[in-house]
C-alpha positions as CSV (number, residue, x, y, z in Angstrom):
1,M,-25.1,106.6,15.8
2,T,-28.3,105.3,14.1
3,E,-30.4,102.6,15.7
4,S,-29.3,100.0,13.1
5,H,-25.7,100.9,13.6
6,A,-26.1,100.7,17.3
7,G,-27.6,97.2,16.9
8,A,-24.8,96.0,14.7
9,A,-22.3,97.1,17.3
10,R,-23.7,94.7,19.8
11,P,-21.8,91.4,20.3
12,V,-22.6,87.9,19.2
13,G,-23.0,85.4,22.0
14,V,-21.2,82.1,21.8
15,F,-22.1,79.4,24.4
16,D,-20.6,76.0,25.3
17,S,-20.4,73.9,28.4
18,G,-16.6,74.5,28.4
19,V,-13.7,75.4,26.2
20,G,-14.8,73.2,23.2
21,G,-16.8,76.0,21.7
22,L,-13.6,78.0,21.2
23,S,-13.2,75.8,18.1
24,I,-16.4,77.4,16.8
25,L,-15.3,80.9,18.0
26,R,-12.0,80.4,16.0
27,S,-14.0,79.9,12.8
28,L,-16.4,82.8,13.6
29,R,-13.5,85.2,14.1
30,A,-12.0,84.1,10.8
31,Q,-15.3,84.7,8.9
32,L,-16.4,87.8,10.9
33,P,-13.3,89.7,12.0
34,A,-15.1,92.9,12.7
35,E,-17.7,91.4,15.0
36,S,-17.4,91.4,18.8
37,F,-18.1,88.2,20.6
38,V,-19.0,87.3,24.2
39,Y,-18.0,83.7,24.9
40,L,-19.5,82.0,27.9
41,A,-18.2,78.6,29.1
42,D,-20.6,77.0,31.6
43,A,-17.7,75.1,33.1
44,G,-19.2,75.3,36.6
45,F,-21.9,72.9,35.5
46,A,-19.9,70.8,33.0
47,P,-19.7,68.3,31.5
48,Y,-23.1,68.4,29.7
49,G,-22.6,65.3,27.6
50,E,-23.2,62.8,30.4
51,R,-26.2,64.7,32.0
52,G,-29.9,64.4,31.3
53,D,-31.8,66.6,28.9
54,A,-33.7,68.4,31.7
55,F,-30.4,69.6,33.3
56,V,-29.0,70.8,29.9
57,I,-32.2,72.6,29.1
58,E,-32.2,74.4,32.5
59,R,-28.6,75.5,32.0
60,T,-29.1,76.6,28.4
61,R,-32.1,78.8,29.4
62,A,-30.1,80.4,32.2
63,V,-27.1,81.1,30.0
64,V,-29.3,82.6,27.2
65,R,-31.0,84.9,29.7
66,Q,-27.6,86.1,31.0
67,L,-26.3,86.8,27.5
68,R,-29.4,88.7,26.5
69,D,-30.1,90.6,29.7
70,V,-26.5,91.5,30.8
71,H,-24.6,91.5,27.5
72,E,-27.4,92.5,25.0
73,I,-26.3,90.0,22.4
74,K,-27.6,90.5,18.8
75,A,-27.3,86.8,17.9
76,L,-26.5,83.5,19.6
77,V,-24.3,80.6,18.6
78,I,-24.9,77.5,20.7
79,A,-21.5,76.0,20.2
80,C,-22.3,72.7,22.0
81,N,-23.7,69.7,20.3
82,T,-25.4,68.4,23.5
83,A,-27.1,71.7,24.2
84,T,-28.2,72.1,20.6
85,A,-29.7,68.6,20.6
86,A,-31.5,69.1,23.9
87,A,-32.6,72.7,23.9
88,V,-32.2,74.6,20.5
89,H,-35.9,74.1,19.7
90,L,-37.0,75.7,23.0
91,V,-34.6,78.6,22.6
92,R,-36.0,79.3,19.2
93,T,-39.5,79.3,20.6
94,E,-38.7,81.4,23.6
95,H,-36.5,83.9,21.8
96,P,-38.1,84.2,18.3
97,D,-36.4,87.6,17.7
98,L,-32.9,86.3,18.3
99,P,-30.9,85.0,15.3
100,L,-29.8,81.6,16.4
101,V,-27.3,79.0,15.1
102,G,-26.8,75.6,16.7
103,V,-24.4,72.8,15.9
104,E,-25.0,69.2,15.0
105,P,-22.7,66.4,13.9
106,A,-21.9,66.8,10.2
107,L,-23.4,63.6,9.0
108,K,-24.7,65.1,5.7
109,P,-21.3,66.5,4.7
110,A,-19.7,63.1,5.6
111,V,-22.1,61.3,3.3
112,A,-21.0,63.6,0.5
113,L,-17.3,62.9,1.2
114,S,-17.3,59.2,2.0
115,R,-16.3,56.7,-0.7
116,T,-16.6,53.5,1.3
117,R,-19.9,54.6,2.8
118,R,-18.7,53.7,6.3
119,I,-18.6,56.7,8.6
120,G,-17.5,57.0,12.2
121,V,-19.2,59.5,14.5
122,M,-17.6,60.5,17.8
123,A,-19.9,62.4,20.2
124,T,-20.9,62.7,23.8
125,R,-23.3,60.1,25.1
126,G,-26.0,62.9,25.4
127,T,-25.6,63.7,21.7
128,V,-25.6,60.0,20.7
129,N,-28.7,59.3,22.6
130,S,-30.6,62.5,21.5
131,G,-33.7,62.4,19.4
132,K,-32.2,65.1,17.1
133,L,-29.2,62.9,16.2
134,R,-31.4,59.8,15.8
135,A,-33.7,61.6,13.4
136,L,-30.7,62.9,11.4
137,H,-29.2,59.4,11.4
138,D,-32.5,57.7,10.3
139,S,-32.8,60.2,7.4
140,L,-29.4,59.2,6.0
141,K,-29.1,55.5,7.0
142,D,-29.9,54.3,3.5
143,Q,-27.0,56.3,2.1
144,A,-24.2,55.2,4.4
145,E,-23.4,53.1,7.5
146,F,-22.8,55.2,10.6
147,I,-20.8,53.9,13.6
148,L,-22.0,56.1,16.5
149,Q,-19.4,56.1,19.2
150,P,-20.1,57.7,22.6
151,C,-16.9,59.1,24.0
152,D,-17.3,59.3,27.8
153,G,-14.7,61.4,29.4
154,L,-13.0,62.8,26.3
155,A,-14.6,66.3,26.4
156,D,-13.6,66.5,30.0
157,A,-10.0,65.5,29.3
158,I,-9.8,68.1,26.6
159,Q,-11.4,70.7,28.9
160,N,-8.6,69.9,31.5
161,H,-5.8,69.7,28.9
162,D,-5.0,66.2,30.2
163,T,-2.8,65.0,27.3
164,A,-2.2,61.5,28.6
165,K,-5.9,60.9,29.1
166,I,-6.8,62.5,25.7
167,N,-4.4,60.2,23.9
168,A,-5.7,57.1,25.8
169,L,-9.3,57.8,25.2
170,C,-8.8,58.8,21.5
171,E,-7.0,55.5,21.0
172,Q,-9.8,53.5,22.8
173,Y,-12.6,55.1,20.8
174,T,-11.0,54.9,17.4
175,E,-10.1,51.3,18.0
176,A,-13.7,50.6,18.7
177,M,-14.7,51.9,15.3
178,A,-11.9,50.3,13.3
179,P,-10.9,49.3,10.6
180,W,-9.9,52.7,9.1
181,G,-8.8,53.5,5.6
182,G,-10.0,53.9,2.1
183,L,-10.6,50.3,1.1
184,P,-14.1,48.6,0.9
185,G,-15.4,47.8,4.4
186,Q,-13.1,50.4,6.1
187,V,-14.2,53.6,7.7
188,D,-12.9,56.5,5.6
189,T,-14.6,59.5,7.2
190,L,-14.7,60.6,10.9
191,V,-17.3,63.1,12.2
192,L,-16.2,65.1,15.3
193,G,-19.6,65.4,16.9
194,C,-18.5,67.5,19.9
195,T,-16.8,70.9,19.6
196,H,-14.2,69.9,22.1
197,Y,-12.9,67.2,19.8
198,A,-11.5,69.6,17.2
199,F,-8.7,70.3,19.7
200,A,-7.7,66.6,19.5
201,W,-7.6,66.8,15.7
202,N,-3.9,65.9,15.3
203,T,-4.1,63.0,17.7
204,L,-7.1,61.6,16.0
205,Q,-5.7,62.0,12.5
206,A,-2.5,60.2,13.6
207,L,-4.6,57.3,15.0
208,V,-7.0,56.8,12.0
209,G,-4.3,57.4,9.3
210,P,-3.9,59.9,6.4
211,D,-6.5,58.3,4.2
212,V,-9.4,59.2,6.6
213,R,-11.1,62.5,6.3
214,L,-12.0,64.3,9.6
215,I,-15.0,66.7,9.6
216,E,-15.9,69.4,12.2
217,T,-18.5,72.1,12.1
218,G,-16.8,75.4,12.7
219,E,-16.7,76.8,9.2
220,P,-20.4,75.9,8.3
221,V,-21.6,77.5,11.6
222,A,-19.6,80.6,10.9
223,R,-21.0,80.9,7.4
224,Q,-24.6,80.5,8.6
225,T,-24.0,83.1,11.4
226,R,-22.8,85.6,8.8
227,R,-25.8,84.9,6.6
228,L,-28.2,85.4,9.5
229,L,-26.5,88.7,10.6
230,E,-26.6,90.0,7.0
231,A,-30.3,89.0,6.6
232,A,-31.2,90.8,9.8
233,G,-29.2,93.9,8.9
234,Q,-27.1,93.4,12.0
235,A,-23.7,92.7,10.4
236,Q,-20.9,95.0,11.7
237,A,-19.7,97.2,8.8
238,D,-16.8,98.7,10.7
239,D,-13.4,97.4,9.5
240,A,-11.8,97.6,13.0
241,P,-11.2,94.2,14.6
242,G,-14.0,93.2,17.1
243,R,-13.5,92.5,20.8
244,V,-13.7,89.1,22.5
245,T,-15.0,88.8,26.0
246,L,-14.4,85.5,27.8
247,L,-16.8,84.5,30.6
248,T,-17.1,81.3,32.6
249,T,-19.2,80.0,35.5
250,G,-16.1,78.0,36.6
251,S,-12.5,78.9,37.0
252,Q,-11.3,81.7,34.7
253,A,-7.7,80.4,34.4
254,P,-8.4,77.3,32.3
255,L,-10.5,79.3,29.8
256,E,-7.9,82.0,29.4
257,A,-5.2,79.3,29.0
258,A,-7.2,77.5,26.3
259,A,-8.0,80.8,24.5
260,H,-4.3,81.6,24.5
261,R,-3.3,78.1,23.4
262,W,-5.9,77.6,20.6
263,L,-6.8,81.2,19.5
264,G,-3.8,83.2,20.4
265,L,-5.9,85.5,22.6
C-alpha cells in the first residue's frame, strides 16, 4: 500500500458533546459511504451548551488529542455548535495540518429561503452568547430579523431520549418565538442551531406548522468534508463501505441505542 493510500484509509474523526453529532454523522455517511469514521461523544462532560468557554476549550483540546494520537484521524468534524463557537479557531491554529470542519447555525441559508424576513434560531445558551454567532448575526441583521432563542435543557433531554421533556421544551421555545407561518410578520424559517435538535425535527415541524422551513447543517458539513478530503488527496477510493467506531467518555449504552435508533447501526 502506498503512503497516500495508507493515509486515505485512516478514519475521519467526528466529535460532539453527546449524541447530537450523530445527525452530522448520518449526512457524512450518506455523502462518503467508503470512509471510515470514529465518533466520540464527550458525554461524561456534557452538556457543553450551558458551560463556559474555558471548559469547552479544555474538553475540545483533550478530545482532539485523543482522536489524533490514538485513532490517527486524517480529518476532523467538530459536530457541535458550542464547541465550534468556542474552540474551532484554536484547533485550526494548533493543528494546521488537519483538515477541519466545524458547524455553525445556518443563518445565511435561512436568509436565502425566508420570504417574511423573520427567522427563528434555536441554539444552546453557549452558542447564543458566543462571539462567533454574534458576528454572524451582525453581518446579516440588515437582511432579516433573527429571533435567537436559547434552549436550556433541550439537548440534554434529546441526549437522554426523554420524550415528554423534549415535547414540553420544544413547545415552550417555539411558543416564545411565535407567530409562525408564511404571512407578513410571521416567522417562516427555523434554524436548528444545535446538532441534537435535528432529532426533534418531527416534533418541531408539527409545532410550527407546514408553512415553516426547518434548516439543519448536516448536508453542507458533509459536502465541505468531502471537498477538503479530495483537496488533500485523502479521499477513500475503495468502494467497500467504511467502518464506524463509536466512543464515549460516558455510558456506552445510550450512544449505542441512539446510533441504532437514528442511524440503523
